[in-house]
N, C-alpha and C positions, 0 to 999 in steps of 0.2 A: 591477598587476604590473609590475615593472621587469625588463627583459630587455636583456642587453648582449652584445656580441661584442668580443673583445680579442685581437689578435695580440701575445703577450707577448715573442716573440723570445728564447726561452730561459727556461723557467719557474724553474729553480733559480738561475740567475744573477740573475734579476730578481724573486725571490720577495718581497723586502721591498717592491718597488714594487707588485706585485699585491695584497699584503695591506693595504697602506696605502690603495690605491684601493677595495678591497672595504669597508673600514671607513668610508670617507668617503661613497661613493655607495650602499652597502647594496643592491645589486641582488638580485633574487629568483633569477634564472637567468643564468648566464654561459657563453658559448661561447668557448673559448680555442683559439688556434692557435700553431703553431711552438713546441711544448713543447721539442723538441730534447733529449729524454731517453728512455731505455728505461723500460718499464713499471715495473720494480723500483725505479727511482730517482724516481718521481713523489712529490712532497712531500705525501702524503695526511695525515700527522699534523698538519702545520702548517695545511693547508687545513681540516681538521676542527676544529682549535682556534679557527679564525676563524669558525666557525659554519656551514660548508658541507659537504655531502656531494658526492662526485665520482665520475665514471667517466672513463676515459681510454684512449687508444689511442696508445702512444708509439712512438718510433723513435730509435735512437742517432744523435745529432748533427744530425738533420734532421727536418723535418715534425712530426707529432704534434698530436693534437686532444683536447680534454677538454670535459666539460659539468659545471658546478657548479650546485648548487641549495641555497638557504638553508634550513637546518634540516631537510633531507630528503636522501635519496640518489636520484638519477635512476634510473629503471628502464631498463636497457640493452635496446635493441631491435635494434641493428645496429652492427657494426664493418666499415667498408669498403663501397664501392658494389658493387652486383651487376655482372655481366658483365666482371669483371676478374680471372680466376683467377690470372694471373701478375703482378698489380700488387702490389708489395711496399711501396708507400708508405702511410704512415699519414695519410690525408687526410680521412676521414669517420667520424663516430661519431654515433649517434642514440639518443635516449632519450625517455621520457615523464615529464613532471613536471606534477602536478596536472591530468591529463587532456589536456595539450597535447603534441603530438609535435614534437620538436626535432631538427633535423639540423644538425650543426656541420661546417663545410666549410673546408678549406684547399686551394684550387684551385691547380694547378701554375702556376708563373711563366711558363714557356714560352720564355725567352730562352736563346740567341740565336734570332731568327726571321728568315727561315724556317730550319727545321732539325728534327732529331729531337725536341728538347725541345718545340718548338712543336706538332709533330704529336701528341705525347703530350697536351699541353694540350687540343687540340681533341677528341681521342678521349675524354678524361676528361669534357669538357663534354657530349659526346653521351651518355655513360653517365648523367650527371646529368640530362639532358633526359628520358631514358626513365624513370628512377626518380622524378623529381619529378612527372611525369605520373601515375605510379602512386599517389603520395601524395595528389595532388589527387582522384583517383578514389575514395579512401576517404571523402572528405567529412567529415573530422575537422579540428578546429583544429590547425594546424601552422605552423611557420616554419622557414626555412633561414637560417642566420646564419654569417658568417665572413669570411675573407679570400678574395675571389673573384679577386684579381689581374687585375681589369678596371676600367678607367675607362669607364663606359657612354657618356658624351658629353663635349663640350668643356667643359662647366661643371665637370667632375670632374678637370680637370688644369690646372695653372697656366700652362703654355705648350704648347698643343696641337701647334704646328708642330714643336717639338723632339721630340715623342713619337710622331710618325706611324708610324715603323717599329719601335717597341718592341712586344713581344709583349703588353703590357698594354693597348695602344691600337690595335693593328692592326684593320682592318675585320672580319676573321674572328672575333676574340675579342669585339668589341663586338656583332657580329651574333649570336653564340652566347648572350651575356647577354640581348639583346633577345628572342631566341626563348624563353629560359627564362621571362622575365617575362610574355611574351605567353600563356603557358599559363594565366595567371590569378593569378599571384603579384603582390603589391604591394610595390614598393621603398619601405620606410617613410620613409627620409630624403627621397628625391626627391618622394614623394607630399605631404609636408607642407611642403617647401621647394622648389617647382618651379623657381624662377628664381635660386636662390642658388648662389654658389661655396662649396662645403663640402668640406673635405679631412679625411682620416683618417690619412694617412701622410706623413711628411716625412723625406727622407734625412738622414743624420747630417752630411753634408759641406756646405760653403759656406753655413753658417748658414741652411739651408733652412727650419727651423721659425721662426726669427726673421724671415725674409723672407716667410713664409707661402707658400713655393714648394712646394705639396703636391699630393697625389693623393687621390681618393676611390676606394678599392679594397675597403673593408670594408663589407659590406651586410647588411641584414636584410630578408628577403622573407617576407611574410605571406600565408597562404592566405585565400580568400574568407570563411572563417568568422571569422578574426581581424581582417581589415582594418578593418571598421567600428568596432572597439574601440580603434583607435590614437588616442592623445591627444597624444603628444609624441615627438620624435625629435631627439636632440642628440649632437654629438661632444664628449666630455669632454676638452677640450684640456689641462687643467691637468697631468695625469700625463705628458704628452709633454714638458713643461718641467722635470720633476724630474731630478736627477742620475742618471746611469747607467740611464736609462729605455729602454723600447722605442722603436723608430722609428714605431710606430703609437700612436694614441690609442684609448681605448675608445669605442664607439658605444652609446648607451643609448636605448631606447624605453620608453614607458609605455603599457600597455593597461588600459582600464577593463573588467574582466570582469563587472561588474554583480553 
């Protein structure tokens, strides 16, 4: 089973990029972030013509998450995290596909930090901690995938000193991510590539992609039921080099479900 996460940075503006990548890599399940569109404008017809069913949680101009599944429609189980009645951001959607529980995440950026946006990021992280612990307590195969807007350690950023005060690399954000993983989740990419510099995001400016001046902020976390089934984890860099593409690359893992 091939599972991917991809921050598309505007699904309608980059729909051709998404469809091209789906055709080339043929993933079974995809978590998408930064749809940047209202629910009514989600391109479901084009997605279905490409062979995928979908559920989505959109928002005009900002945020937005979706789950795609090849040749089936994901079974929606949740839109939005608990404990946030006043949170209007579309940052979490959850579904079941072939008996696996899938949480798709677009965690807040948090800049400038310190400040109200960083405080919101940390509050959102605490809500995620509580809910992720509940998912583990269910003892079902599950994974959390998406753009976490965190570089967990220095291997995940091309120039650590330059990013010390950024919300994506501040100690509070890194500690929150470490606390999440410590619940029992497995960071798929880092588990299989413990000592490698691997990036999933490159800014558009100053030839960042060509210089490989990147960040690893897109993650797939596996529950204890799924972690032993992990066979590969790769960043699909090719789409990042296509014209008019997202500033993120898809991250793809393969599970041997037996």
